[in-house]
Backbone as CSV, one residue per row, in Angstrom:
resi,resn,N_x,N_y,N_z,CA_x,CA_y,CA_z,C_x,C_y,C_z
1,MET,147.087,66.504,56.370,145.357,65.918,55.638,144.637,67.411,54.483
2,LYS,144.892,67.172,53.321,144.062,67.816,52.361,142.628,67.751,52.749
3,LYS,141.756,68.827,53.056,140.580,68.453,52.129,139.888,68.893,50.405
4,TYR,139.326,68.230,50.059,138.143,68.770,49.676,137.581,69.443,49.056
5,TYR,137.016,69.757,49.957,135.355,71.111,49.953,135.807,71.409,52.035
6,TYR,135.231,72.517,52.191,134.995,73.202,53.424,133.781,73.710,53.147
7,THR,133.299,73.454,54.480,132.266,74.011,55.063,132.193,75.915,55.499
8,ILE,131.365,76.513,54.962,131.253,78.080,55.347,131.442,78.018,56.349
9,GLY,132.041,77.329,57.584,132.346,78.285,59.154,133.669,77.470,58.989
10,GLU,134.401,76.888,58.509,136.093,76.339,57.950,136.610,77.381,57.640
11,VAL,136.169,78.562,56.755,136.348,79.099,55.587,136.670,80.449,56.547
12,CYS,135.568,79.862,57.165,135.640,81.958,57.816,136.962,81.693,59.001
13,ASN,137.023,80.426,60.039,137.901,80.661,61.119,139.318,80.930,59.949
14,LEU,139.555,80.303,58.768,140.562,80.119,58.299,141.494,81.381,57.979
15,LEU,140.036,82.182,57.037,140.101,83.431,57.005,140.496,84.306,57.529
16,ASN,138.952,84.378,58.657,138.756,85.422,59.379,138.072,86.162,59.224
17,LEU,136.879,85.454,58.710,136.228,86.535,57.517,134.779,86.035,58.543
18,LYS,133.843,86.719,58.268,132.509,86.200,59.084,131.427,86.249,57.957
19,ALA,130.445,85.206,58.563,129.996,84.631,57.250,129.014,85.430,56.599
20,HIS,128.599,86.186,57.230,127.358,86.572,56.301,128.271,87.659,55.572
21,VAL,129.962,88.185,55.397,130.911,88.615,54.579,130.867,88.357,53.573
22,LEU,131.014,86.686,53.656,131.426,85.790,52.925,129.863,85.543,51.925
23,ARG,128.862,85.587,51.968,128.250,85.202,51.707,127.008,86.305,50.992
24,TYR,128.206,87.884,50.827,127.847,89.224,50.292,128.424,88.935,49.145
25,TRP,130.130,87.881,49.249,130.707,88.227,48.522,130.479,87.320,47.113
26,GLU,129.527,87.196,47.687,129.217,84.906,46.546,128.120,86.330,45.579
27,LYS,126.795,87.775,46.114,126.379,87.429,45.609,126.773,88.882,44.735
28,GLU,128.281,89.674,45.589,128.506,90.563,44.719,129.935,89.733,43.270
29,PHE,130.547,89.125,43.553,131.406,88.352,42.550,131.749,86.708,41.949
30,LYS,131.519,86.880,40.762,130.266,85.615,40.186,130.952,84.922,40.016
31,GLN,132.368,84.814,40.003,133.407,83.921,39.875,132.913,83.203,41.254
32,LEU,132.809,83.738,42.291,133.111,83.065,43.452,131.323,81.841,44.153
33,GLN,131.675,81.142,43.647,130.480,79.798,43.923,130.599,79.190,44.194
34,PRO,130.936,78.972,45.075,131.142,77.237,45.958,129.451,76.007,45.522
35,ARG,129.878,75.425,46.223,128.642,74.635,45.583,127.710,74.036,47.227
36,LYS,126.540,73.958,46.300,125.417,73.933,47.740,124.829,73.078,47.684
37,ILE,124.978,71.583,48.777,123.916,70.567,48.565,123.827,70.685,50.036
38,LYS,122.834,69.277,49.863,121.523,69.640,51.149,121.417,70.473,51.935
39,GLY,120.580,71.463,51.437,119.401,72.202,52.431,120.457,73.806,51.889
40,ARG,120.408,73.527,51.106,121.994,74.171,50.510,123.241,74.875,51.275
41,ASN,123.552,73.690,52.022,124.533,74.691,52.544,125.513,74.083,51.999
42,ARG,126.578,75.548,51.800,127.694,75.691,50.634,128.896,74.880,51.194
43,LYS,130.074,74.631,49.793,130.889,73.859,50.328,132.397,74.167,49.408
44,TYR,133.204,74.623,50.114,134.105,75.758,49.284,135.766,74.798,48.861
45,SER,136.160,74.463,46.929,136.887,74.292,46.989,138.220,74.722,47.572
46,PRO,139.302,74.532,47.581,140.156,74.821,47.925,140.771,76.307,46.655
47,ASP,140.363,76.288,45.653,140.273,77.299,44.569,139.689,77.883,44.773
48,ASP,138.075,78.047,44.978,137.541,79.093,45.991,137.555,79.798,46.983
49,ILE,138.981,78.602,48.046,139.317,79.053,48.797,140.501,80.273,48.707
50,GLU,141.271,79.961,47.553,142.549,81.011,46.667,141.555,82.255,46.298
51,LEU,140.252,82.030,45.373,139.776,83.287,45.166,139.117,83.883,46.630
52,ILE,138.545,83.763,47.562,138.867,84.233,48.745,139.291,85.353,48.639
53,LYS,140.393,84.463,49.208,142.468,85.208,49.605,142.307,86.769,48.649
54,GLN,141.979,86.373,47.634,142.334,87.300,46.506,140.947,88.263,46.809
55,ILE,140.327,88.038,47.002,139.105,89.389,46.902,139.390,90.563,48.383
56,LYS,139.421,89.630,49.853,140.444,89.836,51.181,141.428,90.835,50.619
57,TYR,142.423,90.285,49.531,143.627,91.214,49.434,143.494,92.813,48.767
58,MET,142.716,92.511,48.018,142.076,93.614,47.449,141.139,94.308,47.905
59,LEU,140.298,93.931,48.955,139.065,94.996,49.361,139.891,95.480,50.692
60,TYR,140.415,94.516,52.132,141.036,94.794,52.797,142.377,95.481,52.699
61,GLU,143.975,94.897,52.083,144.972,95.414,51.575,145.190,95.863,50.569
62,GLN,144.504,96.294,49.147,144.422,97.462,48.580,143.197,98.187,48.332
63,LYS,142.903,97.979,48.853,142.139,99.434,49.266,141.113,99.396,47.965
64,PHE,140.289,98.661,47.152,139.792,98.095,46.457,138.572,98.389,46.846
65,THR,137.539,99.315,45.442,136.576,98.795,46.221,135.988,97.475,45.259
66,ILE,134.037,96.904,45.927,133.551,96.070,46.060,134.204,96.420,43.969
67,ASP,133.145,97.166,43.549,133.112,97.026,41.720,134.414,97.173,41.419
68,GLY,135.540,97.478,41.917,136.625,97.763,41.793,137.292,96.901,41.660
69,ALA,137.058,96.112,42.850,137.782,94.557,42.941,137.621,93.928,41.411
70,ARG,136.144,93.929,41.713,135.561,92.311,40.242,136.159,92.982,39.234
71,LYS,135.748,94.234,38.559,136.763,94.711,37.318,137.938,93.844,37.403
72,GLU,139.079,94.078,38.792,140.036,93.972,38.602,140.226,92.578,38.565
73,LEU,139.033,91.236,39.021,139.613,89.318,39.057,139.076,89.528,37.539
74,ASN,138.171,90.343,36.463,137.978,90.253,36.023,139.491,90.112,34.395
75,ARG,139.815,90.953,34.798,141.191,91.137,33.694,142.258,90.620,34.298
76,LEU,141.915,90.036,35.357,143.256,88.985,35.086,142.727,87.736,34.852
77,ARG,141.120,87.023,35.247,140.872,86.397,34.780,141.592,86.090,32.781
78,THR,141.580,86.953,32.211,141.523,87.465,31.148,142.957,87.463,30.767
79,GLY,143.561,87.516,31.798,145.260,87.424,31.759,145.636,88.886,31.351
80,LYS,145.311,90.216,31.337,145.793,91.314,31.198,146.644,91.140,32.172
81,LYS,146.846,90.834,33.053,147.283,91.689,33.659,147.353,91.092,35.748
82,GLN,148.782,90.829,35.863,149.073,89.974,37.723,149.419,90.341,38.249
83,ILE,149.147,89.368,39.142,149.195,90.691,40.483,149.934,89.280,41.405
84,ASP,150.058,90.057,42.546,151.055,88.595,43.498,150.407,88.999,44.327
85,ILE,149.455,88.547,45.367,148.851,88.403,46.285,149.577,88.011,48.036
86,ASP,150.560,87.429,47.237,151.389,87.105,48.741,152.453,87.920,48.945
87,PHE,152.292,89.438,48.862,153.196,90.436,48.936,152.637,91.552,49.783
88,LYS,153.148,91.330,50.987,152.859,92.080,52.257,153.802,93.382,52.819
89,VAL,153.525,94.745,52.933,154.096,95.316,54.037,154.235,95.544,55.609
90,ASP,154.877,95.446,55.876,154.811,95.185,57.197,154.912,97.011,57.675
91,LYS,154.090,97.901,57.652,153.375,99.162,58.063,154.196,99.561,59.114
92,GLU,154.604,99.306,60.214,155.440,99.676,60.805,157.191,99.213,61.112
93,GLN,157.305,98.469,60.258,158.523,98.233,59.601,159.222,99.297,59.153
94,LEU,157.986,99.617,57.888,158.616,100.826,57.023,157.974,101.417,57.724
95,LYS,157.647,102.293,58.238,157.653,103.442,59.076,158.634,103.920,59.857
96,LYS,158.778,102.172,60.870,159.970,103.125,61.085,161.390,103.463,60.149
97,GLU,161.556,102.934,59.300,162.608,103.043,57.923,161.871,104.077,56.987
98,ILE,161.621,104.809,57.065,161.344,106.266,57.008,162.111,106.998,57.860
99,ILE,161.630,107.118,59.013,161.786,107.614,60.122,162.947,107.915,60.610
100,LYS,163.755,107.098,60.783,165.108,106.299,60.354,165.878,107.351,59.476
101,THR,165.727,106.887,58.217,166.165,108.374,57.083,166.117,109.287,56.822
102,LEU,164.914,109.782,57.288,164.702,111.032,57.865,164.933,111.862,58.965
103,LYS,165.505,111.113,60.007,166.778,111.467,60.532,168.141,111.823,60.383
104,ASN,168.500,111.096,59.610,169.955,110.621,58.656,169.535,112.271,57.678
105,LEU,169.115,113.055,57.033,168.844,113.335,55.576,168.592,114.690,56.774
106,LYS,168.253,114.892,58.594,167.965,116.634,59.197,169.768,116.540,59.351
107,LYS,170.387,115.164,60.009,171.659,115.644,60.197,172.497,115.996,59.605
108,THR,171.901,115.149,58.527,173.057,116.087,57.016,172.892,116.947,56.264
109,LEU,171.696,117.969,56.471,171.208,118.913,56.199,171.678,120.351,57.205
110,GLU,171.636,119.863,58.225,171.913,120.360,58.912,173.562,120.938,59.970
111,SER,174.938,120.267,58.903,175.412,119.544,59.096,176.027,120.480,57.806
112,ILE,175.411,120.643,56.851,175.721,120.972,56.182,176.056,122.859,55.780
């Protein structure tokens, strides 16, 4: 069953993040503002979680800086550019394919 709100611990476990990282991102990305109730306990909505996934992807996979990711999120929010955050490259598989292609190229060049 899908929940309406998640605690910071649940979000951290779900996305493999540390709580201090998530709290830092809240300060850096004004778009990320979870509800705070009862002594400032954070409650994250599914939309918040999607935003966190997008931030994580931009910072860890695309190697954006915090400032660059912030600007990119602003562009995305205004609809100027689309991003597919589900696209993932298997780096090891890509490396194997490149090596295979280079070996085939080497054989071809040697036969000339």
